[in-house]
N, C-alpha and C positions, 0 to 999 in steps of 0.2 A: 192728272190728262193724259189725252190721247198723242201717242208719235205716229204721225204719216210714214208709215215704209215698204215697205215692197220688200218681198224676201228672195234676195239672189240666186237661191240654191233652184231654185223653180223656177222663176220669170221667163228664164232661158227654155224652160220644157212646153210641148207643143203637143196636145191631146191630138192623138188621133180615136177618132172611136171604129172601135173595131165588133160588129153586134153577133154574138153566137146564138145561134136559133135553140129554141126548146128542144131539137130533133140531134144535136149536134152536143150534149153538157149533158149530164149525171142526175141533173137536182131535178129535185120532186117534190111538191105542194107537201103531200105525204111527211118527208122529213123537217118541216118546217115546224113549228112551236102554233098553237092553237091561239097563243098571244097574238105574237110577229101579223100572223097572216091577217086576224082582225084586224090590227094597225095599219097594216099595209092596204088592206081593202076599204076602210073607212076613212084614210087620208081619198086617194083618190077617190071616190063618190065625193067627198068634199071638194074634188078640182084642184088637189094637188098631187106635184111628182114627190111618188115616196119607193123607193128602193130598199132591197134586202142588202146588204154593204159590209167589207169587212170579212175578219175570223170564220167568219159565218157559212160564207160563199163560199172560199177558199177550203174551208173541212168539208163542205157539202161536195163541193171539185173534188175532192182523192178521197171522198168513198167513209169519211169519220162522220161524226154525230155532234153536231155543236152543243154548247150545254148552253151560249149566249148567244141572245139572235140581235144585232143593231141595224136600226135603220137609218136612211141618209134620206132628205126632205128639202123641198123650197121653201116651207110651211115654218114662221117662225117657234121660237119656245112659248114662246104666249098664244100665239092658233092652233099650236098642238091641246095646250091644257086646255081652250076652251074646247075644242072634239071632244076631250077626255073630262069627265068626273075622275076616273079613278089614276087621278094624274100630279105630280109633283117637278116645279123645275131646280137644280140640281146646277151646284158649280157655281165660281168664280174665273177660275182659269177660262173654262171652258162653260158654255153653259148649255145645260142638257134638258130634254124632258126626257122621265121617268116615268110610262106607265107601267100600274100593278093590278097583277090579276094572280093575284093570291098569291102561293108562294117565286112567280113568275115574274121579273120585272124587264119592261123593254124598250131598252135605252132609244131614243130618239132623237138624234141632232140636226140642226139642219146644216146645208152646203156651207161648206167655209169658202171663204173668199182668199184672193191670191193677193189684193194690195189694197191698204187704207186710204183714203181720201180724205179721212175726217170725219166720218159721219160713223164709223163704226169703235168696237173699243176693243185695240191694242196696244198691248207694252209690252217692251224691248227691252231686256238688262244686261250691257255686257255682250251682245249678239243670240242673246237665251229671248226665247218667248216667254214669258209671265203668265199675259193675260191673251189671249185670241179670242175677241167674238164679231167676226166680220165679216159675212156674209154674204153666199157668191153663189155661181152658176153651177153645174155639177160637173161641169171638165173644170174650173177650176176646184172643185173639193178632191178630185181624180188626182191632179197635181201635187193641192199635199198630203196628202197624206202618206206614207213614210215609207210599205214597200207595193213595190210592183201587183205582190198577187195580194197586196191588201187592196185593192183599188179597182174588184168590180164590183158588178150593181147586179143584182138578179129583181124582175120587175113581174107582177102578178098580171102586170096589161095584155100582154103577151107571153110570158115564163120566158124572156129571154136573159140573155147576158151582157150587161154591156161592161167591155174592156175599150179603158181610154188610153195605156201606157202598157200598153204588151205584158199584164198582167198574167192570161191567161197561155200566153206561151211559158212564160217562166212556169208556173208551174207541171205545164208540159213537160217542162224540161229537168224539174224539182230544182231551182235556182231561184237564191235570196237577192234580190236586188234593188236600190236606194232607187228615187224617183229623182231627179235632181242631182247637184253639187254633192258626192257623197258626205266631204271636208266640210261643207257649207248644211249640210246639213244635219251634221254630228256636233255642231258649233252650239248651231238652234237647240240641238235636247240629246245633251251626250247620251242619257237613257238607253238612247235610240241602238246604240252598240252592244248595251246587252240583250236587248229585246235579239238583236239580230244572231247572237249566237243564241238567247235560248229557243225562238222560234225553228234555228235550223238546226239544230240538235231533236226539239221535241218534231218536225216533219222529215228529218232526215234528209234536209235539204243543204246542198251546196254555196256555203257565202261565195258572190259572185268579187272576182280580184279585186274590183277596185271598191266597191263596200268591204271591207278586210285590210285592207291597206293601210286606211288613215288610221286603225288601233295601237298602234305601235306611240308615233306622234299626240294622241286626242284622248290616250286613256286618262291621262292627267288630269281632265276633265272632269271627270267622276269623283274626283275628290273636293270641288263645289256645288256638286248632284245636291238635292233637299234629302236627307238620309231615311225618313218617311216615305219618299220615292223608292228607295233602294230598297227597303226594309220589301215593300210591297213586287219590289220583280224580284227579290230574293224568294219570295214566297212560290211566288210564279212558274219560279227556275227549278225551286230544290222538293214542291209540293202540289206539284201534277203528274205525279206519275211519272215521270222524267230525267228526279235527281240526280242520276249514275249520270248519263250520258249530259247534263248539261254541266257539271261541278267539269268532267273532261273535256270538254267543251271550251269552256271558261279558263279555263287555265288554259286548254292549246291555243286558244285564243291573246294570251296575254294581257288580259285585264283583271283577272284574283288579285292581284296583287290591290291596283286599285281600290278590291272593293272588301277584300279579307285581305288586310295586308298580313296579321299577325300567322295566319294559316301559310300564305302562301312562304313568308319568314320560316316556320315552324315546317316545313315541306321540303325549305331547302338545306337545314342543319340535318350535321350527323340524326341517323333512328326515321328519317323523314319517310323512309320507306314503308316503316311498321305504321307509323302515323297516316301515310295512306292510305293504305292495304284494311284500317279503322275506318277511315272517312269513305273511304266506296264501299267498305260492308254494313256500315252506317245509312247511310244514300240504299245500297241497294234494297237493305230492308223496309228501307221508309217503301220506297218504290211498291215491292208486294205488298204490306199494309195498304195502300192507297188501293190498287189495285182488288183485294182480296174486301172493299171496302170495309177497313178498317179502321178510325182513327188515328190522326198522327199530332201532334203536337210540335211544332216551330220552336221552342224548349232545348228537347234533346235534336233537336238539330242542331242549331243553335252549341250547344253543346258540344258536341261530335264536332265542329268545325273547329272551335277556339281549342279544342283538348290541347294542342301540343304545346300550344304556348302557355294554355294554365300548366302542364305539369311541367314544366322547364322551367316555369319562375318558383313555382311553390320549393320545388327542390334544390332549387339556388340559396331561398330565405331557409327553408333549413337546414341547409349546410354552413348558413352563418352563424346557426345557432342561435332562429326562433325557432318558438315553442313551435312547433306541425297544426294543429287547430289557428292560431292566429296566424300564422301560414298562406292554408289557404282559405278559408276567408278576408285575407287580405287581396291575396294576389288576384281571387275571383271580381271582388271587387275594381279595381283596377285593370284586368282584363276586356271588362264587358265595357268599362268606363272607357275605354282606348277603344275597342269596336265601335259602340255605340255612337262616334264622332263621324262614323264613314254611313255606319246603315244603323239606326235605328231600331234600340231591341225594345220594346214596351217593359214597364217593369215588374206586370207577370208574369214576362217570359223570364226576364233576367232572378228570377227568384227561386224559380224551379231549376235554372242552369245550373246555380249556388249550391243546390243544393243535391243538387246529383254529383255536383263533382265533390264537395265535401266530404259525403259520404263513404268515396271511394279510398280517404286509406282507414275506416273505422269498416272496410271487411277484415281486414287482416284480425280485426281484433277478434278470436273466436273463445270468446270467456263467457260462460252461460248468463250472467245478465244482463250485458254487453248485445250478446247475439239475440235473445229475445227482445232487446229494446228495437236495435235495429232492423229485428224483422216486425216489427210492429208501427215501425215510421211509412206514415202516410207516403214519402216520397219514394219506399224502397223498389214500388217493382221497374220504378224508371233508375235510378241506382243502379237494379239489380240488370238488368238489360244493357246499359252501358260496360256495368264490367264483362260481359260477359263478348262487346265487343272488342276487349282490351284485351279478351284472350293472348291474341296474335305479340304481346309487347314481351310476352316469357315465360318457359315453363312454369315458374310460382305461380304468375296472376292465373295461369290459364286451370293450376288446382286447384287456387282461390275459385274458379268458377263452378268447377266441377264440387268441392264444396258443399260450397249456398248453395248448388242446386242441388245436392239431397237433401239436404237441409233440411229445407221446407217441402221436402217430399216427407219426410221425417215427420212421426207420431210427436207429438208434444214433448209427452212423457217421455217414452225413448228418448230424444234428442236431448234432455234435461238431464234423465242420466248418464247418459252420454256427456257431456260437457261437465260433471261434478267433482269430476277430479282433474279436469283442464288447468295446466297453470295459466297465471295469469301472464300474456304477455308482456314483455318487460325486467319482469322481474327474475330474480337471477336464480339455477337448477339451484334445487338440492342437492346437496351435502352426495357422492354417493359414499355404500353401505362399503366399506371394506372387506375385501379380497380376507377367506380363511386361511388360506396360504401362506399371507404375506402380511394377518394383519400381530402387531405388538404382540407379546404375553400379557394377561388381562393383571397389575397389581394386588396381591391379597390385601385385605384392609388388615391393619393392625390394628389387637385385640385389648384395650387399656386395662390395667389392673384395676379391681375394688381396691376405694379411698382406704388404709390403717392394714392393706396385705401388707405384711412381711413376708423377705426372701426367705424362703425354703433352704435348709443346707441341702449340700450337697451328697448325697446318697444315706440323707435321715431316714 
């Protein structure tokens, strides 16, 4: 059943068009993908209004190179599909058209409307919009967007930029500002708070005071956000090349405790500074790999973020007498399950995280058979990289990392020879040989008399 509602946060916003002509902005068609240009031109030729919109326009104005190009149009999804054979319609919450050109996907959205008179498809639950397919004008579409810098439209008819909510000036000031009442906009979609933090960190923008003020009061709304959406937002935040800046911004915003409560608690406890150093080193390394075009995995990132909680709980279990192997396995399952209540962790990543954690104590077992078994483990490299991150925890961990670094560079036969006489970890040391100066004199063994032999008389 459709709800006939308006959005109070934006119904008071008045769109005031400002056109920035081509000679006053830096966007050029040569910086726009071929697929996006084809969609823009074909929609225009078919009599539809169509504009490049959102993050692509923002990033082009900032001199960046967008990876994705989104288009807004007055054509409905069905009309877009009729124009492009390589189009598929997706989405239930927001109906969208995806036009596919090889590996490129151009996302096309119909202008969104502000108020639903009953003819559209909008559903609101507890103030949150859970489905929204109400179409309207470009002016309504502009004020429906989240941040002013994302409500800019570039058209290929005259190559101008159209600004309805002051986003162009906000980009010049490098300020992130919400459209409409911030409290109501965050209540509609709490994940907007995380997007504000992420985008400000990525673009080196300042969050406007009125946009930042509601975080403390409304942060707990994130506890009710879909865990799958928070997982996607976490990937954008930490695996897009700005992970370290994003983490610092998230913690400074006060929202870390609402998204990664176990991480926030571990940072607040004793030893939190060494854990912070591990997190920052892990994120800095991830940023560097992304910059170099190397692969990264969410499993390693989440293993880093949750290590403080895993280590503390495992140590408590072991101190109670629980078998170490069982303690690490049990705690790993528990921590992942608890975090997944807030941020979804797909099982394929959870398995890798558990292996990284449970392999950590095995690095301490420098015994021939166990060393070669660990070196052959399919997750050895990830676990070793994690061990190297832990080097700051103690001199003993740092020495352990150096030993395993050397072990990997040592030929197999030489390493086996070196480990051949190594004592079994946990076994009692063999008794030390007595010092020659203090050793007790050895008692001479008494010779037995042959049977039947008689004693000889003295002097005989």
